[in-house]
C-alpha positions as CSV (number, residue, x, y, z in Angstrom):
1,M,12.6,1.0,-4.5
2,P,10.9,-1.2,-6.7
3,P,11.6,-1.1,-10.4
4,S,8.7,0.1,-12.7
5,T,6.5,-2.5,-13.7
6,N,5.4,-1.5,-17.2
7,A,3.6,-4.7,-18.8
8,H,1.9,-3.4,-22.0
9,P,4.5,-4.3,-24.7
10,S,2.9,-6.2,-27.8
11,P,3.5,-9.8,-28.7
12,F,6.4,-8.7,-31.0
13,K,8.3,-11.2,-32.6
14,A,11.4,-9.1,-33.3
15,I,13.1,-5.9,-32.6
16,P,12.3,-3.0,-35.2
17,I,15.0,-0.8,-37.0
18,I,14.9,2.9,-37.5
19,D,16.9,4.3,-40.1
20,L,18.5,7.6,-38.7
21,T,19.4,8.8,-42.3
22,N,16.9,11.9,-41.7
23,I,17.5,12.7,-38.0
24,A,19.1,16.2,-38.9
25,R,16.3,17.0,-41.4
26,T,14.0,19.7,-40.5
27,D,11.2,19.0,-43.3
28,P,8.3,18.6,-41.2
29,D,7.0,15.5,-43.2
30,I,10.1,13.7,-43.2
31,R,10.5,14.6,-39.3
32,R,7.0,13.2,-38.8
33,A,7.5,10.0,-40.4
34,L,10.8,9.4,-38.2
35,V,8.9,10.4,-35.1
36,D,5.9,7.8,-35.9
37,D,8.7,5.0,-36.3
38,V,10.1,6.0,-32.8
39,K,6.6,6.5,-31.2
40,R,5.7,3.0,-32.3
41,A,8.7,1.4,-30.9
42,C,8.5,3.3,-27.7
43,T,4.7,2.1,-27.0
44,E,4.8,-1.3,-28.6
45,V,8.2,-2.8,-27.8
46,G,10.3,-0.3,-25.7
47,F,13.2,-1.4,-27.9
48,F,14.7,-0.4,-31.5
49,Y,18.0,-0.5,-33.4
50,V,19.3,2.7,-35.0
51,A,21.3,2.6,-38.3
52,P,23.2,3.4,-40.2
53,V,26.5,3.5,-38.4
54,K,27.2,6.9,-40.1
55,N,24.4,8.5,-38.6
56,H,24.6,7.3,-35.2
57,G,28.2,9.1,-35.0
58,I,30.5,6.3,-33.7
59,P,33.2,5.2,-36.4
60,E,34.1,1.6,-36.4
61,P,37.7,2.5,-35.3
62,V,36.2,4.0,-32.2
63,F,34.3,0.7,-31.1
64,E,37.4,-1.2,-32.0
65,R,39.6,1.0,-29.8
66,T,37.1,0.8,-27.0
67,L,36.9,-3.2,-27.2
68,A,40.6,-3.7,-27.2
69,A,40.9,-1.4,-24.2
70,M,38.1,-3.5,-22.4
71,R,39.8,-6.7,-23.1
72,T,43.2,-5.3,-21.6
73,F,41.4,-4.1,-18.5
74,F,39.6,-7.3,-18.0
75,D,42.5,-9.4,-18.7
76,M,44.1,-7.7,-15.3
77,P,44.5,-9.7,-12.4
78,L,41.5,-9.9,-10.2
79,E,43.2,-8.2,-7.1
80,A,44.3,-5.2,-9.5
81,K,40.7,-4.5,-10.6
82,L,39.6,-4.9,-7.0
83,E,41.6,-1.7,-6.1
84,I,39.1,0.4,-7.8
85,E,36.1,-1.9,-6.9
86,N,32.7,0.0,-6.8
87,K,31.9,-1.1,-3.3
88,K,34.8,1.4,-2.0
89,S,33.1,4.2,-4.0
90,P,30.0,6.2,-2.6
91,N,28.8,7.0,-6.0
92,F,29.0,3.0,-7.3
93,K,31.4,4.0,-10.0
94,G,34.6,1.7,-10.8
95,Y,34.8,-2.2,-11.0
96,S,32.2,-4.8,-10.4
97,A,33.1,-8.4,-10.1
98,V,31.5,-11.5,-11.5
99,L,28.5,-12.3,-9.4
100,S,28.9,-9.2,-7.3
101,G,25.7,-7.6,-8.7
102,N,22.2,-9.2,-9.0
103,N,19.5,-7.5,-11.3
104,D,17.0,-10.1,-10.8
105,P,15.9,-10.4,-7.3
106,S,14.9,-14.2,-8.0
107,G,18.2,-15.1,-9.1
108,A,21.7,-15.8,-7.8
109,G,23.8,-13.1,-9.3
110,D,24.7,-11.7,-12.6
111,L,27.6,-13.7,-14.5
112,Q,29.4,-10.6,-15.6
113,E,31.9,-8.2,-14.6
114,G,31.8,-4.6,-15.2
115,F,33.5,-1.1,-15.0
116,E,30.8,1.9,-14.6
117,F,31.9,5.8,-15.0
118,G,30.0,8.8,-15.7
119,Y,30.5,12.3,-17.2
120,E,34.1,13.5,-17.7
121,P,35.7,16.1,-20.1
122,L,38.1,14.4,-22.4
123,D,41.0,16.7,-21.7
124,G,40.6,15.9,-18.0
125,A,39.4,19.3,-16.8
126,A,37.0,20.0,-14.1
127,S,33.5,19.6,-15.5
128,A,31.4,22.7,-15.6
129,S,28.2,20.6,-15.1
130,A,29.3,18.4,-12.6
131,R,27.7,18.9,-8.9
132,P,29.9,19.0,-5.9
133,A,30.4,15.5,-4.3
134,D,28.8,16.5,-1.1
135,D,25.9,17.9,-3.0
136,D,25.0,14.7,-4.6
137,V,26.8,11.6,-4.1
138,M,25.8,10.3,-7.3
139,S,27.8,13.0,-9.1
140,A,31.2,12.4,-7.4
141,P,34.4,11.8,-9.6
142,N,35.2,8.6,-11.7
143,V,37.8,6.3,-10.6
144,W,40.3,4.7,-13.3
145,P,43.0,2.2,-13.3
146,A,46.1,4.1,-12.8
147,Q,48.1,1.8,-14.8
148,L,46.0,1.7,-18.0
149,P,45.9,5.5,-19.2
150,E,44.8,4.1,-22.8
151,F,41.6,2.4,-21.2
152,R,40.3,5.8,-19.7
153,A,41.1,7.6,-23.1
154,A,39.3,4.8,-25.4
155,A,36.4,4.9,-22.8
156,L,35.9,8.5,-23.0
157,E,36.1,8.8,-26.6
158,Y,33.3,6.4,-27.0
159,Y,31.3,7.8,-24.1
160,H,31.2,11.4,-25.8
161,R,30.2,10.1,-29.1
162,A,27.4,8.2,-27.6
163,L,26.5,11.1,-25.5
164,R,26.0,13.2,-28.7
165,L,23.6,10.5,-30.1
166,G,21.7,10.6,-26.9
167,H,21.1,14.3,-27.1
168,L,19.8,13.9,-30.6
169,L,17.2,11.3,-29.5
170,F,15.6,13.1,-26.8
171,P,13.8,15.6,-29.5
172,L,12.4,12.8,-31.0
173,L,11.2,11.2,-27.9
174,A,9.5,14.5,-27.1
175,L,7.9,14.7,-30.3
176,A,6.6,11.3,-29.9
177,L,4.9,12.5,-26.8
178,D,3.4,15.4,-28.6
179,L,5.7,17.8,-26.5
180,P,7.6,20.8,-27.6
181,E,11.1,19.7,-29.3
182,D,12.9,21.1,-26.5
183,F,10.9,19.8,-23.6
184,F,14.0,17.8,-22.3
185,A,16.6,20.2,-23.0
186,D,16.5,22.1,-19.3
187,K,16.3,18.6,-17.8
188,T,19.4,17.0,-19.2
189,K,22.0,19.9,-18.9
190,H,24.5,18.0,-16.3
191,S,24.9,15.0,-18.5
192,A,23.3,12.3,-16.0
193,A,24.6,9.6,-18.0
194,L,26.3,6.4,-16.6
195,M,28.3,4.0,-19.1
196,R,29.2,0.3,-18.3
197,L,31.9,-1.7,-20.0
198,L,30.8,-5.2,-19.6
199,H,32.5,-8.9,-19.9
200,Y,30.5,-11.9,-19.9
201,P,32.5,-15.1,-19.7
202,P,31.1,-17.9,-21.5
203,Q,28.4,-20.1,-19.6
204,F,28.6,-23.8,-19.9
205,G,26.9,-26.7,-18.2
206,A,23.4,-27.3,-17.2
207,V,21.1,-24.3,-17.8
208,D,20.2,-22.6,-14.5
209,D,18.1,-19.6,-15.0
210,R,19.1,-18.2,-11.5
211,V,22.4,-17.6,-12.9
212,I,22.7,-15.9,-16.2
213,G,24.9,-13.1,-17.9
214,I,22.6,-10.4,-16.4
215,G,19.1,-11.5,-14.8
216,A,15.5,-10.3,-16.1
217,H,15.2,-6.6,-15.3
218,T,14.3,-3.3,-16.6
219,D,16.8,-0.4,-17.1
220,W,16.6,2.3,-14.7
221,E,17.3,5.7,-16.6
222,C,15.5,7.3,-19.6
223,F,16.9,5.1,-22.1
224,T,20.1,2.9,-23.0
225,I,22.3,3.1,-26.1
226,L,23.7,-0.4,-26.3
227,W,26.7,-1.7,-28.3
228,Q,26.8,-5.3,-28.6
229,Q,29.9,-7.5,-29.9
230,P,29.3,-8.7,-33.4
231,G,28.8,-12.3,-33.9
232,I,27.6,-13.2,-30.3
233,Q,23.6,-13.7,-29.4
234,A,22.9,-12.9,-25.8
235,L,20.3,-10.2,-25.5
236,Q,16.8,-11.1,-25.1
237,V,13.7,-9.2,-24.7
238,L,10.4,-10.0,-23.1
239,N,7.2,-9.6,-25.2
240,A,3.6,-9.5,-23.9
241,S,3.2,-13.3,-24.6
242,K,6.0,-14.1,-21.9
243,E,8.2,-15.2,-25.0
244,W,11.9,-14.1,-24.7
245,I,12.7,-12.6,-28.2
246,D,16.5,-12.4,-29.5
247,A,17.8,-9.3,-30.1
248,P,21.0,-10.2,-32.0
249,P,23.9,-7.9,-32.9
250,I,23.3,-6.2,-36.4
251,A,26.2,-4.8,-38.2
252,G,26.0,-1.0,-38.4
253,T,23.4,-0.8,-35.6
254,L,23.1,0.1,-31.9
255,V,20.2,-1.0,-29.6
256,I,18.0,1.9,-27.9
257,N,15.7,0.6,-25.2
258,L,13.8,2.7,-22.8
259,G,14.0,2.7,-19.0
260,D,12.2,3.3,-15.9
261,E,12.7,7.0,-15.5
262,L,10.9,7.5,-19.2
263,A,7.9,5.0,-18.1
264,R,7.7,6.7,-14.8
265,W,7.6,10.2,-16.3
266,T,5.1,9.0,-18.9
267,N,3.0,7.1,-16.4
268,D,3.8,3.9,-18.7
269,V,2.8,5.4,-22.1
270,F,6.3,4.6,-23.1
271,T,7.3,1.1,-22.4
272,S,10.4,0.1,-20.1
273,T,10.5,-3.7,-21.2
274,V,12.2,-6.5,-19.4
275,H,15.1,-8.0,-20.8
276,R,18.1,-10.3,-20.1
277,A,21.4,-11.5,-21.6
278,V,22.5,-15.2,-21.6
279,N,25.9,-15.9,-23.1
280,R,26.2,-19.6,-24.2
281,S,28.0,-18.8,-27.2
282,G,31.1,-20.7,-25.7
283,A,33.1,-17.3,-26.4
284,R,33.7,-14.2,-24.2
285,R,31.4,-11.5,-24.8
286,Y,31.6,-7.9,-24.5
287,S,29.1,-5.1,-24.5
288,I,28.8,-1.2,-23.8
289,P,25.5,0.2,-22.4
290,L,25.3,4.0,-22.0
291,F,22.6,4.7,-19.3
292,F,21.3,8.3,-20.3
293,G,19.1,9.7,-17.8
294,T,17.7,13.1,-16.7
295,D,19.6,15.4,-14.2
296,Y,19.5,14.0,-10.9
297,D,17.4,16.8,-9.3
298,V,14.6,16.4,-11.9
299,R,11.4,15.3,-10.1
300,L,9.8,12.3,-12.2
301,E,6.4,13.8,-12.3
302,P,3.9,12.6,-14.9
303,I,4.1,14.4,-18.2
304,P,1.4,16.5,-19.3
305,G,-1.2,14.4,-21.4
306,C,0.0,11.0,-19.9
307,V,-2.5,11.2,-16.9
308,S,-6.3,11.4,-17.1
309,A,-9.1,10.2,-15.1
310,D,-8.9,7.0,-17.3
311,R,-5.2,6.9,-16.7
312,P,-4.3,7.8,-13.0
313,A,-1.0,8.4,-12.0
314,K,0.9,4.8,-11.2
315,Y,3.9,6.0,-9.4
316,E,5.0,8.0,-6.5
317,V,6.8,11.2,-7.3
318,I,10.8,11.0,-6.7
319,T,13.8,12.8,-8.0
320,A,15.8,10.8,-10.8
321,G,18.9,10.8,-8.3
322,E,16.9,9.0,-5.7
323,Y,15.4,6.5,-7.9
324,I,18.8,5.6,-9.3
325,K,20.5,5.4,-6.1
326,A,17.9,3.2,-4.8
327,R,18.3,0.9,-7.6
328,L,22.1,0.8,-7.5
329,Q,21.9,-0.1,-3.7
330,A,19.6,-2.9,-4.2
331,T,21.5,-4.1,-7.1
332,Y,24.9,-4.2,-5.6
333,G,24.0,-4.5,-1.8
334,H,25.4,-1.4,-0.4
């Protein structure tokens, strides 16, 4: 299953910052101004920062606890991490070793290690929204390192706060498409959101674009909510002039970028923009992307208003779960 190939981002030189101060306001003029900012970013760039920190709902201590837990986990011996390797799981959840994934087919592997998990209640109870494992392999349970209960606790605390932000963003995206504000509500009931905790070792020596932190790619879901470790530049975004534009970590912000599900759903009205990460800082880098998608059984059919005689449908119709599973298989080779 090839990724979406949307190629209409503008020749932007920087990633816009959108102020979320008024995200909960219902005044139509204030809300329209916010929606217009989101629409410009979605159609011209496919990336934007959201700020300030108090409005995206994730306090600094939550970031700090999650980062500390990540460092502890990734410092474990490789043999211990491989006990929960994602290739042992039918739903691709768990640990992925350095160079085990390859997001860019022309590359030789991604110089990062990660841990992936999906929705799970904070109290450990069975999820009311989870489907049975034999109904959809993508919805099977998470796996966790048994020796690090604090790792699970910190990761899930961050996950649920980021999840709430995602649910606040969907109405803005709907309005930006001239759809009812609740258009996505019945399509995102099952928290089809995967989070990855990532560690990028420093990369030294001669530059070889076939092996970098993560190769050039587009994300697969509707959008990604990304936390970047302060002080380390790695993320780069490709503009229409084929220039790599830095997207540095900015204090008090998160990065939002659109993915293939939304590009396919909007028939490329919204942009799923190519990006990569190159860690040549000389230091270890950590990041946390939450890939927020639609429910796995939702068909990615063109949204009304995004198809016309002048803009015919570009993609075959497929369910979100089929698309994500195909992309995971291609990336991790199983």
